[in-house]
N, CA, C and O atoms as a DFTB+ gen file, in Angstrom:
316 C
 N C O
     1  1       2.483      -1.396      45.064
     2  2       3.014      -0.299      45.690
     3  2       3.046       0.521      44.066
     4  3       3.568       0.012      43.074
     5  1       2.480       1.649      44.086
     6  2       1.742       1.789      42.853
     7  2       1.870       4.024      42.861
     8  3       1.237       4.745      43.632
     9  1       2.968       4.557      41.647
    10  2       3.885       5.836      42.177
    11  2       2.727       7.140      41.152
    12  3       2.861       6.897      39.952
    13  1       2.222       7.749      41.278
    14  2       1.457       8.689      40.267
    15  2       1.943       9.606      39.805
    16  3       1.280      10.641      39.732
    17  1       3.477       9.558      39.254
    18  2       3.957      10.954      39.316
    19  2       4.486      10.051      36.968
    20  3       4.144       9.217      36.129
    21  1       5.772      11.525      37.361
    22  2       6.040      10.851      35.742
    23  2       6.512       9.910      34.961
    24  3       7.192       9.998      33.939
    25  1       5.886       8.543      35.811
    26  2       7.770       7.265      35.588
    27  2       6.028       6.592      36.083
    28  3       6.522       5.713      36.789
    29  1       4.960       6.423      36.193
    30  2       3.831       5.523      36.794
    31  2       3.987       4.526      35.005
    32  3       4.396       4.725      33.861
    33  1       3.295       3.365      35.896
    34  2       3.102       1.857      35.313
    35  2       2.073       2.458      34.102
    36  3       2.134       1.785      33.073
    37  1       1.034       3.736      34.045
    38  2      -0.250       4.270      32.862
    39  2       1.043       4.319      31.948
    40  3       1.149       3.722      30.876
    41  1       2.304       5.364      32.711
    42  2       2.360       6.311      31.374
    43  2       3.336       5.243      30.755
    44  3       3.037       5.219      29.561
    45  1       4.388       4.322      30.986
    46  2       5.159       2.989      30.392
    47  2       3.951       2.852      29.393
    48  3       3.729       3.781      28.616
    49  1       3.149       1.702      29.388
    50  2       1.984       1.015      29.522
    51  2       1.424       2.043      27.811
    52  3       1.079       1.465      26.780
    53  1       1.481       3.439      27.959
    54  2       0.575       4.383      26.737
    55  2       2.325       4.578      25.450
    56  3       2.437       4.878      24.261
    57  1       3.224       4.254      26.417
    58  2       4.492       4.815      25.530
    59  2       4.507       3.259      25.035
    60  3       4.246       3.210      23.833
    61  1       4.716       2.088      25.560
    62  2       4.971       1.017      24.607
    63  2       3.912       0.803      24.037
    64  3       3.977      -0.042      23.144
    65  1       2.737       1.357      24.263
    66  2       1.688       0.533      23.076
    67  2       1.675       1.851      21.362
    68  3       1.547       1.607      20.162
    69  1       1.906       3.362      22.255
    70  2       2.071       3.988      20.966
    71  2       3.566       3.369      20.153
    72  3       3.443       3.263      18.933
    73  1       4.932       2.965      20.736
    74  2       5.308       2.790      20.721
    75  2       5.525       1.095      19.050
    76  3       5.871       0.768      17.915
    77  1       5.077       0.822      20.071
    78  2       4.367      -0.842      18.730
    79  2       3.556      -0.286      17.876
    80  3       3.482      -1.232      17.092
    81  1       3.045       0.333      17.527
    82  2       1.752       1.139      16.552
    83  2       3.189       1.608      15.605
    84  3       3.743       0.775      14.887
    85  1       3.693       3.045      15.715
    86  2       4.801       2.937      15.670
    87  2       5.323       2.054      14.995
    88  3       5.668       2.397      13.864
    89  1       5.559       0.710      15.384
    90  2       6.878      -0.110      14.062
    91  2       5.990      -1.342      13.342
    92  3       6.288      -2.370      12.733
    93  1       4.752      -0.690      13.736
    94  2       3.864      -1.683      13.054
    95  2       3.880      -1.072      12.012
    96  3       4.083      -1.746      11.003
    97  1       3.589       1.035      11.788
    98  2       3.576       1.526      10.811
    99  2       4.470       1.528       9.819
   100  3       4.360       1.528       8.593
   101  1       5.534       1.531      10.690
   102  2       7.027       1.208      10.363
   103  2       7.242      -0.261       8.927
   104  3       7.750       0.042       7.848
   105  1       6.885      -1.359       9.142
   106  2       6.786      -1.915       8.575
   107  2       5.901      -2.412       7.448
   108  3       6.300      -3.196       6.587
   109  1       4.511      -1.840       7.513
   110  2       3.861      -1.011       6.707
   111  2       4.042      -0.791       5.343
   112  3       3.531      -1.221       4.309
   113  1       5.330       0.375       5.777
   114  2       6.052       1.529       4.615
   115  2       6.861       1.033       4.641
   116  3       7.631       1.977       4.818
   117  1       7.720      -0.155       4.598
   118  2       8.813      -0.494       4.094
   119  2       8.420      -1.683       3.754
   120  3       9.331      -2.355       3.270
   121  1       7.253      -2.283       3.832
   122  2       6.321      -3.235       2.727
   123  2       5.899      -2.695       1.585
   124  3       6.212      -3.205       0.510
   125  1       5.034      -1.448       1.675
   126  2       4.518      -0.506       0.445
   127  2       6.172      -0.310      -0.622
   128  3       6.278      -0.816      -1.739
   129  1       7.325       0.538       0.074
   130  2       8.138       0.463      -0.428
   131  2       8.965      -0.572      -0.881
   132  3       9.416      -0.580      -2.026
   133  1       9.120      -1.170      -0.315
   134  2       9.201      -2.563      -2.113
   135  2       8.029      -2.610      -2.735
   136  3       8.288      -1.716      -3.541
   137  1       7.243      -2.844      -2.936
   138  2       6.455      -2.923      -3.652
   139  2       6.401      -2.112      -4.628
   140  3       6.153      -2.289      -5.821
   141  1       6.699      -1.030      -3.916
   142  2       6.767       0.699      -4.938
   143  2       7.600       0.403      -5.998
   144  3       7.224       0.458      -7.168
   145  1       9.440      -0.109      -5.420
   146  2      10.048      -0.318      -5.933
   147  2       9.992      -1.290      -7.068
   148  3      10.558      -1.127      -8.149
   149  1       9.461      -2.035      -6.818
   150  2       8.981      -3.882      -7.833
   151  2       8.302      -3.489      -9.429
   152  3       8.704      -3.797     -10.551
   153  1       7.169      -2.720      -9.008
   154  2       6.891      -1.541      -9.639
   155  2       7.159      -1.059     -10.846
   156  3       6.837      -1.146     -12.031
   157  1       8.479      -0.050      -9.467
   158  2       9.523       0.595     -10.501
   159  2       9.940       0.256     -11.524
   160  3      10.047       0.801     -12.622
   161  1      10.310      -1.174     -10.930
   162  2      11.677      -1.616     -11.843
   163  2      10.047      -2.624     -13.029
   164  3      10.556      -2.841     -14.129
   165  1       9.149      -2.943     -13.030
   166  2       8.756      -3.331     -14.496
   167  2       8.593      -2.091     -15.030
   168  3       9.260      -2.073     -16.064
   169  1       8.007      -0.957     -14.849
   170  2       7.418      -0.100     -15.423
   171  2       8.823       0.357     -16.247
   172  3       8.580       0.862     -17.343
   173  1       9.809       0.290     -16.002
   174  2      11.214       0.810     -16.658
   175  2      11.364       0.165     -18.335
   176  3      11.873       0.631     -19.355
   177  1      10.601      -1.217     -18.003
   178  2      10.804      -2.018     -18.934
   179  2       9.773      -1.322     -19.965
   180  3       8.634      -1.076     -19.568
   181  1      10.206      -0.967     -21.432
   182  2       8.682      -0.546     -22.367
   183  2       6.817      -1.189     -21.872
   184  3       5.657      -0.824     -21.683
   185  1       8.354      -3.136     -21.896
   186  2       6.330      -3.464     -22.766
   187  2       5.624      -3.869     -20.511
   188  3       4.491      -4.191     -20.154
   189  1       6.620      -3.688     -19.807
   190  2       6.169      -3.509     -18.800
   191  2       4.930      -2.445     -18.008
   192  3       3.963      -2.386     -17.248
   193  1       5.879      -1.707     -18.902
   194  2       5.187       0.238     -19.072
   195  2       3.593       0.151     -19.839
   196  3       2.804       0.658     -19.041
   197  1       2.897      -0.285     -21.028
   198  2       2.365      -0.301     -22.110
   199  2       1.600      -1.012     -20.751
   200  3       0.907      -0.322     -20.004
   201  1       1.844      -2.694     -20.492
   202  2       1.244      -3.403     -19.909
   203  2       0.276      -2.356     -18.595
   204  3      -0.900      -2.622     -18.344
   205  1       0.877      -1.431     -18.034
   206  2       0.706      -0.941     -16.519
   207  2      -1.056       0.121     -17.062
   208  3      -2.216      -0.095     -16.712
   209  1      -0.455       1.268     -18.044
   210  2      -1.078       1.684     -19.718
   211  2      -2.702       0.903     -19.560
   212  3      -3.847       1.213     -19.233
   213  1      -2.228       0.175     -19.844
   214  2      -3.307      -0.616     -20.430
   215  2      -4.523      -1.318     -18.637
   216  3      -5.666      -1.758     -18.519
   217  1      -3.782      -1.133     -18.007
   218  2      -4.685      -1.755     -17.015
   219  2      -5.052      -1.023     -15.542
   220  3      -5.701      -1.500     -14.610
   221  1      -4.643      -0.175     -15.613
   222  2      -4.403       1.411     -14.938
   223  2      -4.917       2.315     -15.443
   224  3      -5.122       3.210     -14.622
   225  1      -5.207       2.518     -16.312
   226  2      -5.215       3.453     -17.280
   227  2      -6.332       3.426     -18.565
   228  3      -6.562       4.444     -19.217
   229  1      -7.035       2.037     -18.856
   230  2      -7.605       1.659     -20.659
   231  2      -7.032       2.058     -21.660
   232  3      -7.532       2.143     -22.782
   233  1      -5.658       2.411     -21.266
   234  2      -5.202       2.943     -22.999
   235  2      -5.317       2.218     -23.978
   236  3      -6.243       1.503     -23.595
   237  1      -5.065       1.873     -24.955
   238  2      -5.334       1.606     -26.328
   239  2      -4.958       1.917     -27.483
   240  3      -5.348       2.992     -27.939
   241  1      -3.710       0.674     -28.627
   242  2      -3.608       1.245     -29.225
   243  2      -4.327       2.513     -31.011
   244  3      -5.538       2.405     -31.208
   245  1      -4.014       2.901     -31.411
   246  2      -4.575       3.261     -32.036
   247  2      -6.488       1.946     -33.130
   248  3      -7.670       2.143     -33.414
   249  1      -5.501       0.877     -33.245
   250  2      -6.144       0.945     -34.008
   251  2      -6.753      -0.275     -32.698
   252  3      -7.847       0.239     -32.931
   253  1      -7.002      -1.165     -31.789
   254  2      -8.171      -1.268     -30.878
   255  2      -9.169      -0.952     -30.016
   256  3      -9.201       0.043     -29.292
   257  1     -10.128      -1.962     -30.116
   258  2     -10.982      -1.627     -29.354
   259  2     -10.773      -2.099     -28.148
   260  3      -9.990      -3.048     -28.184
   261  1     -11.119      -1.851     -27.162
   262  2     -11.465      -2.067     -25.678
   263  2     -12.606      -2.216     -25.201
   264  3     -13.445      -1.315     -25.183
   265  1     -12.871      -3.952     -24.529
   266  2     -14.096      -3.637     -23.871
   267  2     -13.709      -4.358     -22.328
   268  3     -13.008      -5.367     -22.250
   269  1     -14.284      -3.665     -21.153
   270  2     -14.201      -3.290     -19.697
   271  2     -14.919      -4.747     -19.737
   272  3     -15.333      -5.137     -20.829
   273  1     -15.042      -5.366     -18.869
   274  2     -15.682      -5.953     -18.248
   275  2     -15.408      -6.308     -16.506
   276  3     -14.399      -6.933     -16.180
   277  1     -16.550      -5.773     -15.331
   278  2     -16.755      -5.727     -14.800
   279  2     -17.764      -7.036     -13.590
   280  3     -18.960      -7.309     -13.489
   281  1     -16.615      -7.490     -12.941
   282  2     -18.254      -8.074     -12.357
   283  2     -18.097      -7.725     -11.139
   284  3     -17.006      -7.241     -10.838
   285  1     -19.248      -7.888      -9.992
   286  2     -20.020      -7.529      -9.198
   287  2     -18.658      -7.246      -7.871
   288  3     -18.287      -6.270      -7.220
   289  1     -18.156      -9.016      -7.985
   290  2     -17.292      -8.925      -6.733
   291  2     -16.261      -7.933      -7.262
   292  3     -16.211      -7.035      -6.422
   293  1     -15.253      -7.622      -8.450
   294  2     -14.280      -7.672      -8.858
   295  2     -14.441      -5.578      -8.419
   296  3     -13.494      -4.816      -8.227
   297  1     -16.138      -5.183      -8.389
   298  2     -15.960      -4.136      -8.494
   299  2     -15.076      -3.375      -6.848
   300  3     -14.218      -2.525      -6.606
   301  1     -16.152      -4.541      -5.905
   302  2     -15.569      -3.745      -4.129
   303  2     -14.234      -4.247      -4.376
   304  3     -13.407      -3.571      -3.765
   305  1     -13.579      -5.455      -5.241
   306  2     -11.790      -5.507      -4.271
   307  2     -11.330      -4.248      -4.693
   308  3     -10.420      -3.623      -4.147
   309  1     -12.141      -3.796      -5.926
   310  2     -10.854      -2.452      -6.511
   311  2     -11.016      -1.148      -5.662
   312  3     -10.504      -0.094      -6.039
   313  1     -11.423      -1.202      -5.016
   314  2     -11.801       0.305      -4.285
   315  2     -11.470       0.083      -3.470
   316  3     -11.514       0.893      -2.544
């Protein structure tokens, strides 16, 4: 027997799918928050901050030269 009212099986199925997607998003964002917190902890240290600035923004000291070498595979992974 199948009822087509506000409590139908189809609506419950859609709501369960939506709930599952929201729980997946919740888990994803929890992992991202943990990753960002770890990054923040490393940036509190001046050495970690310097390393981040060099790698991410290609910053350098006054008496240095920086050469950026990119391989074909690394270009696709970075984007």
